[in-house]
C-alpha atoms as an extended CHARMM CRD file, in Angstrom:
* protein
*
       139  EXT
         1         1  MET       CA            -36.4190000000       41.1210000000       -4.5820000000  PROA      1               0.0000000000
         2         2  SER       CA            -35.3170000000       42.4340000000       -1.2100000000  PROA      2               0.0000000000
         3         3  SER       CA            -38.3190000000       40.9570000000        0.6010000000  PROA      3               0.0000000000
         4         4  GLY       CA            -37.6440000000       37.5460000000       -1.0190000000  PROA      4               0.0000000000
         5         5  SER       CA            -34.0600000000       37.5300000000        0.2090000000  PROA      5               0.0000000000
         6         6  ASN       CA            -35.2270000000       38.6590000000        3.6630000000  PROA      6               0.0000000000
         7         7  MET       CA            -37.6470000000       35.7060000000        3.7940000000  PROA      7               0.0000000000
         8         8  ILE       CA            -34.9060000000       33.2930000000        2.7920000000  PROA      8               0.0000000000
         9         9  SER       CA            -32.5880000000       34.7770000000        5.3990000000  PROA      9               0.0000000000
        10        10  ALA       CA            -35.2670000000       34.5170000000        8.0870000000  PROA      10              0.0000000000
        11        11  ALA       CA            -36.0180000000       30.8930000000        7.1390000000  PROA      11              0.0000000000
        12        12  ALA       CA            -32.3300000000       29.9710000000        7.2390000000  PROA      12              0.0000000000
        13        13  THR       CA            -31.9670000000       31.6150000000       10.6480000000  PROA      13              0.0000000000
        14        14  LEU       CA            -34.9880000000       29.6990000000       11.9460000000  PROA      14              0.0000000000
        15        15  VAL       CA            -33.5520000000       26.4140000000       10.6810000000  PROA      15              0.0000000000
        16        16  LEU       CA            -30.1820000000       27.1330000000       12.3350000000  PROA      16              0.0000000000
        17        17  ILE       CA            -31.7700000000       28.0320000000       15.6690000000  PROA      17              0.0000000000
        18        18  SER       CA            -33.9970000000       24.9180000000       15.5590000000  PROA      18              0.0000000000
        19        19  GLY       CA            -30.9690000000       22.7720000000       14.8330000000  PROA      19              0.0000000000
        20        20  ALA       CA            -29.0240000000       24.3010000000       17.7060000000  PROA      20              0.0000000000
        21        21  LEU       CA            -31.8890000000       23.6830000000       20.1400000000  PROA      21              0.0000000000
        22        22  TRP       CA            -32.2720000000       20.0920000000       18.9470000000  PROA      22              0.0000000000
        23        23  ALA       CA            -28.5170000000       19.4530000000       19.2090000000  PROA      23              0.0000000000
        24        24  SER       CA            -28.3780000000       20.7700000000       22.7740000000  PROA      24              0.0000000000
        25        25  ALA       CA            -31.0700000000       18.2910000000       23.8800000000  PROA      25              0.0000000000
        26        26  TRP       CA            -29.7070000000       15.3040000000       21.9430000000  PROA      26              0.0000000000
        27        27  PRO       CA            -28.8460000000       12.5670000000       22.9340000000  PROA      27              0.0000000000
        28        28  LEU       CA            -31.6860000000       12.3710000000       25.3700000000  PROA      28              0.0000000000
        29        29  ARG       CA            -30.9610000000       10.7540000000       28.6800000000  PROA      29              0.0000000000
        30        30  PRO       CA            -32.9440000000        7.5620000000       29.3550000000  PROA      30              0.0000000000
        31        31  VAL       CA            -36.0680000000        8.2280000000       31.3270000000  PROA      31              0.0000000000
        32        32  ALA       CA            -36.4810000000        6.0120000000       34.3810000000  PROA      32              0.0000000000
        33        33  ARG       CA            -39.8150000000        4.2260000000       34.2020000000  PROA      33              0.0000000000
        34        34  PRO       CA            -41.2610000000        2.9450000000       37.4390000000  PROA      34              0.0000000000
        35        35  SER       CA            -42.4590000000       -0.2760000000       35.8270000000  PROA      35              0.0000000000
        36        36  ALA       CA            -39.1550000000       -0.9790000000       34.0510000000  PROA      36              0.0000000000
        37        37  ALA       CA            -37.0410000000       -3.7880000000       35.4200000000  PROA      37              0.0000000000
        38        38  PRO       CA            -33.4310000000       -2.9310000000       36.3980000000  PROA      38              0.0000000000
        39        39  ALA       CA            -32.1200000000       -5.1710000000       33.6010000000  PROA      39              0.0000000000
        40        40  VAL       CA            -33.8290000000       -3.0290000000       30.9460000000  PROA      40              0.0000000000
        41        41  ALA       CA            -32.3320000000        0.1550000000       32.4070000000  PROA      41              0.0000000000
        42        42  ALA       CA            -28.8870000000       -1.4460000000       32.3700000000  PROA      42              0.0000000000
        43        43  GLU       CA            -29.3980000000       -2.4820000000       28.7400000000  PROA      43              0.0000000000
        44        44  GLU       CA            -30.2850000000        1.0850000000       27.6770000000  PROA      44              0.0000000000
        45        45  ASN       CA            -27.2670000000        2.4380000000       29.5470000000  PROA      45              0.0000000000
        46        46  THR       CA            -24.9780000000       -0.1000000000       27.8430000000  PROA      46              0.0000000000
        47        47  ARG       CA            -26.4490000000        0.7370000000       24.4610000000  PROA      47              0.0000000000
        48        48  SER       CA            -25.7410000000        4.4540000000       24.8650000000  PROA      48              0.0000000000
        49        49  GLU       CA            -22.2450000000        3.7540000000       26.2050000000  PROA      49              0.0000000000
        50        50  GLY       CA            -21.6010000000        1.4470000000       23.2560000000  PROA      50              0.0000000000
        51        51  TRP       CA            -22.7270000000        4.1720000000       20.8920000000  PROA      51              0.0000000000
        52        52  ARG       CA            -20.4180000000        6.6950000000       22.5270000000  PROA      52              0.0000000000
        53        53  ALA       CA            -17.4930000000        4.2730000000       22.3680000000  PROA      53              0.0000000000
        54        54  SER       CA            -18.0450000000        3.5180000000       18.6840000000  PROA      54              0.0000000000
        55        55  VAL       CA            -18.3270000000        7.2190000000       17.7990000000  PROA      55              0.0000000000
        56        56  SER       CA            -15.2530000000        7.9970000000       19.8850000000  PROA      56              0.0000000000
        57        57  GLN       CA            -13.3100000000        5.2490000000       18.1220000000  PROA      57              0.0000000000
        58        58  ALA       CA            -14.4580000000        6.4800000000       14.7020000000  PROA      58              0.0000000000
        59        59  LEU       CA            -13.2350000000        9.9850000000       15.5270000000  PROA      59              0.0000000000
        60        60  GLN       CA             -9.7500000000        8.8440000000       16.5750000000  PROA      60              0.0000000000
        61        61  PRO       CA             -6.9970000000        9.7800000000       14.1240000000  PROA      61              0.0000000000
        62        62  ARG       CA             -5.9340000000        6.9040000000       11.9220000000  PROA      62              0.0000000000
        63        63  SER       CA             -2.3260000000        6.0400000000       11.3230000000  PROA      63              0.0000000000
        64        64  ALA       CA             -0.9410000000        6.8360000000        7.9170000000  PROA      64              0.0000000000
        65        65  PRO       CA             -0.5730000000        3.9630000000        5.4770000000  PROA      65              0.0000000000
        66        66  PRO       CA              2.9360000000        2.5340000000        5.3250000000  PROA      66              0.0000000000
        67        67  VAL       CA              5.2220000000        4.4020000000        2.9610000000  PROA      67              0.0000000000
        68        68  ARG       CA              6.2790000000        2.3180000000        0.0110000000  PROA      68              0.0000000000
        69        69  ALA       CA              9.8350000000        2.5760000000       -1.1730000000  PROA      69              0.0000000000
        70        70  ALA       CA             10.1730000000        4.8260000000       -4.1920000000  PROA      70              0.0000000000
        71        71  ALA       CA             10.7220000000        3.0200000000       -7.4640000000  PROA      71              0.0000000000
        72        72  PRO       CA             14.3630000000        3.1490000000       -8.4680000000  PROA      72              0.0000000000
        73        73  GLN       CA             15.0190000000        5.8840000000      -10.9840000000  PROA      73              0.0000000000
        74        74  ARG       CA             16.0310000000        4.8390000000      -14.4630000000  PROA      74              0.0000000000
        75        75  PRO       CA             19.7770000000        5.3310000000      -14.9970000000  PROA      75              0.0000000000
        76        76  LEU       CA             20.6670000000        8.4740000000      -16.9490000000  PROA      76              0.0000000000
        77        77  ALA       CA             17.0360000000        9.6230000000      -16.6860000000  PROA      77              0.0000000000
        78        78  ARG       CA             18.2520000000       13.2100000000      -16.2730000000  PROA      78              0.0000000000
        79        79  TYR       CA             19.6370000000       13.2480000000      -19.8310000000  PROA      79              0.0000000000
        80        80  GLU       CA             18.1440000000       13.3000000000      -23.3080000000  PROA      80              0.0000000000
        81        81  LEU       CA             19.9330000000       12.8660000000      -26.6180000000  PROA      81              0.0000000000
        82        82  VAL       CA             19.8930000000       16.1380000000      -28.5400000000  PROA      82              0.0000000000
        83        83  GLY       CA             22.2310000000       15.3940000000      -31.4190000000  PROA      83              0.0000000000
        84        84  VAL       CA             24.9140000000       13.1150000000      -32.8330000000  PROA      84              0.0000000000
        85        85  VAL       CA             28.1100000000       14.0500000000      -34.6610000000  PROA      85              0.0000000000
        86        86  GLU       CA             29.5840000000       11.2640000000      -36.7470000000  PROA      86              0.0000000000
        87        87  ALA       CA             33.3190000000       11.2460000000      -37.3430000000  PROA      87              0.0000000000
        88        88  ASP       CA             36.0260000000        8.8310000000      -38.5020000000  PROA      88              0.0000000000
        89        89  SER       CA             37.1300000000        8.5100000000      -34.8850000000  PROA      89              0.0000000000
        90        90  GLY       CA             33.6200000000        7.3380000000      -33.8600000000  PROA      90              0.0000000000
        91        91  GLY       CA             31.8350000000       10.5890000000      -33.1290000000  PROA      91              0.0000000000
        92        92  TRP       CA             30.1520000000       11.9970000000      -30.0640000000  PROA      92              0.0000000000
        93        93  GLY       CA             26.7270000000       12.6620000000      -28.6610000000  PROA      93              0.0000000000
        94        94  LEU       CA             25.2500000000       15.8960000000      -27.4260000000  PROA      94              0.0000000000
        95        95  PHE       CA             23.0490000000       15.4180000000      -24.3470000000  PROA      95              0.0000000000
        96        96  ARG       CA             20.8410000000       17.8580000000      -22.4770000000  PROA      96              0.0000000000
        97        97  GLY       CA             20.8780000000       17.3310000000      -18.7070000000  PROA      97              0.0000000000
        98        98  ASP       CA             19.8670000000       19.1830000000      -15.5690000000  PROA      98              0.0000000000
        99        99  ASP       CA             23.1550000000       21.1080000000      -15.6780000000  PROA      99              0.0000000000
       100       100  GLY       CA             22.9500000000       22.0670000000      -19.3540000000  PROA      100             0.0000000000
       101       101  LEU       CA             24.4910000000       20.4970000000      -22.4710000000  PROA      101             0.0000000000
       102       102  VAL       CA             27.0940000000       17.7390000000      -22.2310000000  PROA      102             0.0000000000
       103       103  THR       CA             29.2190000000       16.3400000000      -25.0580000000  PROA      103             0.0000000000
       104       104  ILE       CA             30.3850000000       12.7190000000      -24.7060000000  PROA      104             0.0000000000
       105       105  SER       CA             32.6010000000       10.9920000000      -27.2330000000  PROA      105             0.0000000000
       106       106  LEU       CA             32.3580000000        7.2930000000      -27.9960000000  PROA      106             0.0000000000
       107       107  GLY       CA             34.1440000000        5.2920000000      -25.2900000000  PROA      107             0.0000000000
       108       108  ARG       CA             33.7800000000        8.0240000000      -22.6290000000  PROA      108             0.0000000000
       109       109  SER       CA             31.5850000000        7.8350000000      -19.5200000000  PROA      109             0.0000000000
       110       110  LEU       CA             28.5710000000        9.6810000000      -18.2130000000  PROA      110             0.0000000000
       111       111  GLU       CA             27.6250000000        8.8700000000      -14.5840000000  PROA      111             0.0000000000
       112       112  ASP       CA             29.7560000000        5.6970000000      -14.7520000000  PROA      112             0.0000000000
       113       113  TYR       CA             27.9880000000        4.5000000000      -17.9280000000  PROA      113             0.0000000000
       114       114  THR       CA             30.2610000000        4.1770000000      -20.9850000000  PROA      114             0.0000000000
       115       115  LEU       CA             28.9610000000        5.3230000000      -24.3660000000  PROA      115             0.0000000000
       116       116  ILE       CA             29.3410000000        2.2020000000      -26.5390000000  PROA      116             0.0000000000
       117       117  SER       CA             27.3280000000        3.0340000000      -29.6770000000  PROA      117             0.0000000000
       118       118  LEU       CA             25.8190000000        5.9890000000      -31.5150000000  PROA      118             0.0000000000
       119       119  THR       CA             23.2770000000        6.2070000000      -34.2980000000  PROA      119             0.0000000000
       120       120  PRO       CA             21.5600000000        9.3600000000      -35.5580000000  PROA      120             0.0000000000
       121       121  GLN       CA             18.5320000000        8.5290000000      -33.3390000000  PROA      121             0.0000000000
       122       122  ALA       CA             19.9870000000        6.7230000000      -30.2850000000  PROA      122             0.0000000000
       123       123  ALA       CA             22.9320000000        6.4690000000      -27.9300000000  PROA      123             0.0000000000
       124       124  THR       CA             23.6380000000        3.2820000000      -25.9740000000  PROA      124             0.0000000000
       125       125  PHE       CA             25.5070000000        3.2860000000      -22.6740000000  PROA      125             0.0000000000
       126       126  GLU       CA             26.7650000000        0.3070000000      -20.7020000000  PROA      126             0.0000000000
       127       127  ARG       CA             27.9340000000       -0.3410000000      -17.1350000000  PROA      127             0.0000000000
       128       128  ASP       CA             28.8020000000       -3.9160000000      -16.2060000000  PROA      128             0.0000000000
       129       129  GLU       CA             25.8640000000       -5.8340000000      -17.7520000000  PROA      129             0.0000000000
       130       130  ASP       CA             23.3810000000       -2.9450000000      -17.5530000000  PROA      130             0.0000000000
       131       131  ARG       CA             22.5580000000       -1.2150000000      -20.8540000000  PROA      131             0.0000000000
       132       132  VAL       CA             20.7110000000        2.0720000000      -21.2320000000  PROA      132             0.0000000000
       133       133  THR       CA             19.5820000000        3.5570000000      -24.5370000000  PROA      133             0.0000000000
       134       134  LEU       CA             18.7050000000        7.2260000000      -24.8600000000  PROA      134             0.0000000000
       135       135  SER       CA             16.6980000000        8.1310000000      -27.9650000000  PROA      135             0.0000000000
       136       136  ARG       CA             16.2630000000       11.4680000000      -29.6530000000  PROA      136             0.0000000000
       137       137  ALA       CA             12.9080000000       13.1060000000      -29.0670000000  PROA      137             0.0000000000
       138       138  GLN       CA             10.6030000000       12.8240000000      -32.0690000000  PROA      138             0.0000000000
       139       139  ARG       CA              9.6050000000       16.2720000000      -33.3510000000  PROA      139             0.0000000000
């Protein structure tokens, strides 16, 4: 097995050296032919310059695509309804937020949204004409 891996290693080395030698000689410079007209030599020179320009342009860093504005976050998205306590006075909702648990009674506000209705599965908040309903997670 050792001789097989040595042969593979030697073949890979030979391929790498051949590639390096080929790359050092490429692109070949145009050979001046005594019978060639000056216009043909100018055409070959332009062709190689055009190739260099196109490769150079392709290798230039591209500008980043324009940044789109982030979609507005849904109001009260940081909160979820955990539970509801019903009482004669209207009750209150228990909400889990980034800062822990928050209890809000009917008619009180959370981030400028007033709690206007409670059911065992949902709490509805309102600010001006904007309504947001938070539902209990189904388990």
